[in-house]
N, C-alpha and C positions, 0 to 999 in steps of 0.2 A: 565843534566846541561852541558853547553858548557865548554870546558877546555881552551878556548882561553881567555887570560887576556886582559882587556881593556887598551888601551894606553891613556895617558893623556898629555895635553899641559898646561904649566904654563901660566896663564893670570893674571898678577898682583899678588895678594896674593892667587889666586884660581887655583886649578887644574881642568881643563875642559876636560871631556871625548871626545875623537876623535870619533864621531859618524858620519857615512856616510850612506846616502841612496843610495843603488845601483839600480838606476832607468835607464832604457834605454834612450838614448839621442834622439831617434826618436820623432819628434814633434807629438803632438796629432792633430787630425783633428777637424773640426768644431763641430761635435756632442760630441766628447770626452771633448772638452773645455766647452761646454754648460753644460754637465753632472757634470763636476768638479765644476763649479760655482754654480750650483743648490745644490750639496751636501754640499759645503762649507757654503752657506747661509741658507739652509733650514734643513739640516740634519747633523749638525756639529759633533755629537757624532759618527755617522756612518763614516763620512769623516775622522775623526781622527783615528778611528779604522783601516780603510783601509790604511791610511797613515803610521801609526806606525807598522802595520804588514807587510808592503811592498807589499800590494795587490792593492794599489790605481791605479798605472799606468796600470797593467794588466786589471783591471776592466774597466778603462776609454778607453783603447785600444779596448777591446771587445765591449763595447757599441758603439764606433765610427765605427768599422768594421760592426757590425750588422745593425746599422742605414744606412750606405751606401748601404749595400746589400738590405735592405728593400726598400730604395728609388729606386734602380735599378729595383726591381721587380714591384713596384707600378706604376712607371711612364708610361710604355707602356699601361697598363690597363686604367689609368686615361686619358691619351692622346686620346686613342681610344674612350672612353666614351664622351670626350669633343669635339670630331670631329676635333682634331688637326692632320690632315692627311698631307701626302707629297703633295697632290694636293692643299690643302689649303696653304701650305707653299710656293708653286710656285706662286699661284694666289694672295694671300694676306699675305705677310710676317708679317705685323704688327699684324693682327688678330691672326695669328698662334702663334706669340710670346706671345701675351696676354693670349691666351688659355694655352700655355705651362707654363707660369709663374703662372697662377692660379692652374694648376695641381701640380706644384712643391710646392706651398704654402699649398695646401691641403695635399699632401703627408708628408710634414714636420710637419704639425700639428698633424697628426696621429703618426709620429715617436716621437715627443715630448711627447705626452700623453702616448704612450705605453712603450717607452724605457727610456727617459731622466728624466721625472718628475714622475717616478714611484718608 
């Protein structure tokens, strides 16, 4: 058991404990924010457990970093399979952009299913 005593603040007739979450101030990326929303809405018990144990931010940061790495790994393979080459980019930039957007959407769908909504 911890030997540190809780500090309290008087709020009207009540003493309120001074509780502070020590979370890093680094903002979460897109995938970490999506995971947070998912947990909050669909798995509230797990979300609260992570939050109260101080493990929520590290969990979300890990999901965010892993998702970004996975996206970086998948995009070249998907782009090659879709025929989104540098030659196409020079010849028909609009078609190249469309193919790259389709590849990113496909990769993000995999990431959502494997990492975020799991």
